[in-house]
Structure formats: structure tokens, C-alpha cells
C-alpha positions in Angstrom: 0.0 0.0 0.0 1.0 3.6 -0.4 0.1 7.1 0.7 -3.0 8.4 -1.2 -1.2 11.5 -2.5 -3.9 12.7 -4.8 -6.8 12.2 -2.4 -5.3 14.5 0.2 -4.7 17.2 -2.3 -8.2 16.9 -3.7 -9.7 17.1 -0.2 -7.5 20.1 0.5 -8.8 21.9 -2.6 -12.4 21.1 -2.0 -12.1 22.2 1.6 -10.1 25.3 0.8 -12.6 26.8 -1.6 -15.4 26.7 1.0 -16.0 30.3 2.0 -16.6 29.6 5.7 -13.2 27.9 5.9 -11.1 30.7 4.3 -13.2 33.7 5.5 -11.5 33.9 9.0 -8.1 34.2 7.4 -9.5 36.7 4.8 -11.1 38.9 7.5 -8.0 38.9 9.7 -5.7 39.7 6.8 -8.1 42.3 5.4 -8.2 44.1 8.8 -4.4 44.0 9.1 -3.9 45.3 5.6 -6.6 48.0 6.1 -5.0 49.2 9.3 -1.6 49.2 7.7 -2.9 51.2 4.7 -4.5 53.7 7.0 -1.2 54.1 8.9 0.6 54.7 5.7 -1.9 57.3 4.5 -1.7 59.1 7.9 2.1 59.2 7.7 2.3 59.9 4.0 4.0 63.2 4.4 6.6 61.9 6.8 7.3 58.8 4.7 7.6 60.8 1.5 9.9 63.3 3.1 12.2 60.6 4.6 12.4 58.7 1.3 13.2 61.8 -0.7 16.2 62.8 1.4 17.3 59.2 2.4 20.2 59.0 0.0 21.6 62.3 1.2 20.8 61.9 4.9 20.5 58.3 6.1 19.5 59.6 9.6 16.2 60.8 8.2 14.9 57.3 8.7 14.7 58.1 12.4 11.6 60.1 11.7 9.9 56.7 10.8 10.6 55.1 14.2 7.1 55.5 15.5 5.6 54.1 12.3 8.0 51.1 12.5 7.1 50.4 16.2 3.4 50.5 15.3 4.0 48.2 12.4 5.9 45.7 14.6 3.1 45.7 17.2 0.5 45.3 14.6 2.4 42.4 12.9 2.7 40.6 16.3 -1.0 40.9 17.0 -1.8 39.6 13.5 0.5 36.6 13.8 -0.9 35.7 17.3 -4.5 35.8 16.0 -3.5 33.9 12.8 -2.0 31.1 15.0 -5.3 30.7 16.8 -7.2 30.5 13.5 -4.7 28.0 12.2 -5.2 25.7 15.2 -9.0 25.9 14.7 -8.7 25.1 11.0 -6.6 22.1 11.8 -9.3 20.8 14.2 -12.2 21.3 11.7 -10.0 19.8 9.0 -10.5 16.5 10.8 -13.9 17.2 12.2 -15.6 19.3 9.5 -18.9 19.7 11.4 -17.2 21.3 14.5 -16.4 24.6 12.8 -17.5 26.9 15.7 -16.3 24.5 18.4 -12.9 24.4 16.8 -12.1 28.0 17.9 -12.8 27.1 21.5 -10.6 24.0 21.3 -7.8 26.0 19.6 -8.0 28.6 22.4 -7.6 25.8 25.0 -4.6 24.5 23.1 -3.2 27.9 22.4 -0.2 27.7 24.8 1.1 24.6 23.1 0.5 26.1 19.6 2.4 29.2 20.7 5.2 27.1 22.1 5.6 25.2 18.8 5.4 28.5 16.8 8.1 30.1 19.0 10.5 27.1 18.7 9.9 27.0 15.0 10.6 30.7 14.6 13.7 30.7 16.8 15.2 27.6 15.1 14.3 29.0 11.6 15.9 32.3 12.4 19.1 30.7 13.7 19.3 28.4 10.6 19.2 31.4 8.2 22.2 32.8 10.0 24.4 29.9 9.0 26.6 30.9 6.0 26.0 29.2 2.7 23.7 26.4 3.9 21.4 28.6 5.9 18.4 28.2 3.6 18.8 24.4 3.4 19.0 24.1 7.2 15.9 26.3 7.5 14.0 24.0 5.1 15.1 21.0 7.2 13.8 22.7 10.4 10.5 23.2 8.6 10.3 19.6 7.6 11.2 18.4 11.1 8.3 20.5 12.5 5.9 19.8 9.5 3.3 18.0 11.6 4.0 19.7 15.0 0.7 21.7 15.0 -1.3 18.6 13.9 0.4 16.8 16.8 -1.0 19.5 19.2 -4.5 19.8 17.8 -5.2 16.2 16.7 -2.6 14.2 18.6 -3.5 16.3 21.7 0.1 16.7 22.9 1.9 19.5 24.7 4.2 21.6 22.6 7.4 19.7 23.5 5.9 16.3 22.8 4.4 17.6 19.6 7.8 18.8 18.4 9.3 15.4 19.3 6.4 13.6 17.6 6.9 15.6 14.4 10.6 15.1 14.5 10.2 11.3 15.0 7.9 11.2 11.9 10.4 13.1 9.8 13.3 11.0 11.1 11.6 7.7 10.1 10.2 8.9 6.7 12.2 11.9 5.5 11.6 11.4 1.8 7.8 11.0 2.4 7.7 14.2 4.5 9.7 16.1 1.9 7.4 15.1 -0.9 4.3 16.0 1.1 5.8 19.4 1.9 6.8 20.0 -1.7 3.4 19.2 -3.0 1.4 21.4 -0.7 3.8 24.3 -1.0 3.9 24.1 -4.8 0.1 23.9 -5.2 -0.5 26.5 -2.4 2.0 28.9 -4.1 0.3 28.4 -7.5 -3.0 29.4 -6.0 -1.5 32.5 -4.5 0.2 33.5 -7.7 -3.0 33.1 -9.8 -5.0 35.4 -7.5 -2.2 38.0 -7.1 -1.4 38.1 -10.8 -3.7 41.0 -11.6 -2.2 43.1 -8.7 1.3 42.2 -9.8 0.7 43.2 -13.4 -0.8 46.5 -12.3 2.0 47.2 -9.9 4.6 46.6 -12.6 2.8 48.8 -15.0 2.8 51.6 -12.4 6.4 51.2 -11.3 8.2 50.6 -14.6 8.0 54.2 -15.9 9.5 55.6 -12.7 12.2 52.9 -12.4 13.4 53.5 -16.0 13.5 57.2 -15.6 15.5 57.3 -12.4 17.1 54.9 -9.9 17.0 57.3 -7.0 14.9 56.9 -3.8 12.7 59.7 -5.0 11.3 57.3 -7.6 9.8 55.2 -4.8 8.2 58.3 -3.2 6.6 59.0 -6.6 5.4 55.5 -6.8 3.8 55.6 -3.4 2.1 58.9 -4.2 0.7 57.4 -7.4 -0.5 54.3 -5.6 -2.4 56.5 -3.1 -4.3 58.2 -6.0 -5.4 54.8 -7.2 -6.1 53.3 -3.8 -9.6 51.9 -4.6 -8.4 49.9 -7.6 -5.5 48.6 -5.6 -7.8 47.7 -2.7 -10.0 45.7 -5.1 -7.1 43.8 -6.6 -5.5 43.3 -3.2 -8.8 41.9 -1.9 -8.8 39.4 -4.8 -5.2 38.5 -3.9 -6.1 38.0 -0.2 -8.9 35.6 -1.1 -6.3 33.5 -3.0 -3.9 33.7 -0.1 -6.6 32.6 2.3 -7.7 29.7 0.1 -4.1 28.7 -0.2 -3.6 28.8 3.5 -6.6 26.6 4.2 -5.6 24.2 1.4 -2.2 23.8 2.9 -3.5 23.2 6.4 -6.2 20.7 5.2 -3.8 18.7 2.9 -1.1 18.6 5.5 -3.6 17.4 8.1 -4.8 14.7 5.6 -1.3 13.5 5.1 -0.7 13.5 8.9 -3.8 11.3 9.5 -2.8 8.9 6.8 0.8 8.7 8.2 -0.5 8.0 11.7 -2.9 5.3 10.6 -0.6 3.2 8.3 2.8 1.8 8.3 4.5 2.2 4.9 7.9 1.9 3.4 9.8 5.0 2.2 6.7 6.3 0.4 
């Protein structure tokens, strides 16, 4: 017998396109981007002035410290909430009828989810600091922790046991885990690319005239000013992109969870 590769991907796609599955991610991302856009518009004069004189006066970036601090705090809140939604999605990936209940269960399991996320972030950051092989080591860290959140939500383990469980699965079947990771990442990335393509094409059309005319920092200030005058069009295209990103996220979670459950149930060879 072998892993049912296609079945997990098909279930992931069917699950991912259901609006109630991807809406939580879309709403969270939309709120985050909306607040970020509002912050940029409020600080447009400061940002434009700093960018205009940046090449001549690098210290001008100090004027953006408050904006940077707010951005960091906002990003932290976004990631913490996204972790909660991710845990809930893992639960209702297995028990699809327990959509609402899954958020309560994820809240109860949140300390373990957070522990896994922190360990993954720290190890990943340390890996990228390694010269030459940093990217490869970071990928290996991701593969070792590939099923760690599934171990928390479905295996009902604490964060350290979940990390150990995921590592054991990778250690026993490294090729299988790599293929699973590669498949879900490639398909998830393709979904994102398709939905963000209109925004990407529009952004390139806007930026190219400025880039070809000048390579100075002032070009970026001009681009930002132009973007602000076409904000509604960009919001629409960005919204389409966020839908694709949300669908991709749910697909990856569901397909990974399906592979996790198959791997736990059956004892196979290398594949």
C-alpha cells in the first residue's frame, strides 16, 4: 500500500474553496492590511519626506521610528491571532462539522500552539544565519516541524511532545515528508500566484516608468504617491489576492492534516 497522494490534495482543494473555511483568514488579513494602509496614509508626508532625502541623509529614517514600532506591534497581534485560527482550522479539517467548536478548542490548546510556533521561529531564524547552507537548514527545520501543530491539535500533545512527535515522523520517513511538503507548497504557491497576478501586473505597469526614468529613492516616493491616488483599484485587486492567499492557507492546512492522519494510521515503506 502507499500514501494516497492525490486524495489528500483533492480534499484540500475542496475544503479550501469553501467560504466559511477561508473567511476567518481573509477577515484577519483584510483588517491587518486595512490598518496598515490607514497608517501609511496618515504618515504619507513623513514617509515621502524621509524617502526623498534618504540617500543624502540616512539619519532621516529616524523620523519613521514611531511608524516602525506600530508596524511591529500590529504584525505581532496579526501573527498571534492567525496562529489561533490556524489551530482551529486544523481541528475542523479533521472534524468538519465542528467549525465553531474548533475555535474554543484551539483557544484551550493555544499555549502549546504558541510554544511550537516560537520554537519554529527561533530555530528557523538561527538556521538562516548559517553561512551558505542557511536556507537548506531552515527547510530541514520546517520539515522536522511539519506535523507539529497537527500533533498538538489532533494528537492532543503538549508543545514539546508535539515537536518530538513531528521530529520522529520526519526521522523515520524523511523522503515522504519532503514530498508532502513540496506538493502542498507548490500547489499553495500556485493558488496565491494566480490570485495575485492582476495586482502584480498592475504594480509593474505603475512602477516601470519611474524605475526606467531614475534609480533614485525619489522614484519610490513618486510610486507611493501614485498608488495613493489609485487606492480603490488597488484595494479591489488586493482583496482578490487576499482571497487567494486565504484559500491557499486553508488548502495547505487541510492537505497537511490529511497526510498527517494517513501517516498516523498506516505503516508504509519509504513512500
